[in-house]
N, C-alpha and C positions, 0 to 999 in steps of 0.2 A: 375661630369665628365667635366663640362665646364671649370673648373680650369685646369684640366689636358690638355684639348685641347688647352687652351690659353698659357700655360707655362710649360707643362710637369710635371714630378714628383715633382720638388721643388715648383711649384706653388700651389700644393694641400695643403691647410691648413685646419685643423679641424674647426677653427673659420669661415672661409669663406664658408665652406660647411654648417655649421649651419645657417649662415646668408642667404645663397641662398635657403636653405630648409625652412626658417622661423621658426626654432626651436631653443631652448636653446642649448648651446654647451654641457651641461650635458646630454641632450637627445642623441646627437650624440655619446658621449663616453659610454653611457649605452649600445648601440648596437655594437659599434666598439671601442675596447680598444686602437687602434692605427690607424694611417693613412694607414700603410701597410695592416692591417686587412680590413679596409674599401675598399681599392683598390683591394684586393684579392676577396672580395665579388663582386665588379664590374666586375672583370675578369671572375669570375664564371658565372655571368649573361650574359656576352658577349659570352662566350663559349656555354652556353645553347641556346642562339639565333643562333649561328653558327650551332650547332647540329640540331636545329629545322628546319633550312633551308633545310636540307637534308632528313627530315622524310618522306615526301610524294613525293620524287623525285627519279627517277631512275638514279643512279650514273653511268655515262658512263665509259667504260673500259672493256676490255676482261678478265683481270685477277684481282685478289685481289690487287696486287701491283699497277696496272694501276688505279684502283678505289681509293685506298688510296692516291695516288699521286694527283689525281684530287681534292679530298677533301683538302689535304694539300695546293695545289696551290690556290684554291679558298679562303681558310682561310688566307693564307699568303698574298694574294692580299689585304685583308681588312686592313692590317697593313699600307699600303701606303695611305689609305684614310684619316688617322688622326695620323700621325707619333707621335706627342707629347703625345696624349692620350694613345696609345698603348705602347709607351716607359714607361710611368708612370705605367701602369698595369703590364708590365713585370718586372720592377724594384721592384714593391711591391711583386711580386711572388718570386723574388730572395731573398728579405730581410725579408720576413714574419717569425714571430716567432711561437712558439707552440700554441699560442692562435688561430691561423688561421688553425690549423690542420684539423678540420672538413670540412672547406670550400676547402682546398687544396685536401683532399680526395675526396670530391664531384666533384671537377674539374677533377681529374683523372678518375672518373667514367663517367663523361660527354664525355671526350675524348675517352674513351674506347667504349662507345655507338656509337659515331660518326664513329670510325674506324670499329666497328663490322658491322655497316650498310654498310660501304664501302666494307668490305670483302664479304658481302652477306650471312651472317649466322644469324640465330635467336639466337643461343646460341654459345658463343665463347668457343673453346676448350682451355685447359691450354696452349698448344703450341702456339695457335693464340694469347692468352692473353699476353704471354711472348713477342711475336713479337711486339704486339701493345705497350707494355710498353717500349721496346727498341726504337721504332719509336718515341713515345712521348718524351722520354728522349733526343733523338737526336734533335727533334724539339725544345724543350725548351732550350737546350744548344745553339742551333743555334740562337734562339731569343735573348738570352743573348748577343751573339756576335753582333747581329743586333743592339741591344740597345746601345752597347758600340761603335758602329761605325766601327766594324771590319769586318762586312759582309753587303752586300747589300741584298735586298730580292731575287734577282736573284741568288746570291751565297748561300743564305739559301736554295733555292729550289734545286740547284745543289747538295748540301750536303745531303738534304733529299732524293733526287732521288737515290743517291748512297747507302744510308743506307737502303731504302725500297727495292731496287733491291737485295742487299746482303742478307737481312733478309728473304725476301720472296723466294729467290732462294733456301734457305735452306728448306723452307716449300713446295716447289714445285709450287709456284704461283707467 
């Protein structure tokens, strides 16, 4: 991740990762068939950490949409702490191939868990799951625009607020 923090997506090279980890490059490729796959795993770990921040925490907000927006705001603020690193992770998400499908599916599950906690339910209904998937898709597409320099994090949040309010108005929350 140091390479990503230092120079973004293009700075991440499998050889330098192996050197920094003190392992042979073949070892890196045994676990990660591509740079994108490796960065998707890092993105998954990052999201697991974000999810875990909220596990023993009462998420503020009167409605599910207020609580989801709180979680989105806190997670989106993280992007500003290390722009190049998160740019690299989002680019890898965009370009990942089928080899990263299990990790991408796990990432979707982590995001669903995070949003379910925000909604305030133990078990998510199909309707709530559909709403969460729409919000997740809007968030990810907004992050793609952020990476491309077409949106600021403030614009990402404004876009998310609109989406969350529209989706949860339909659900009554």
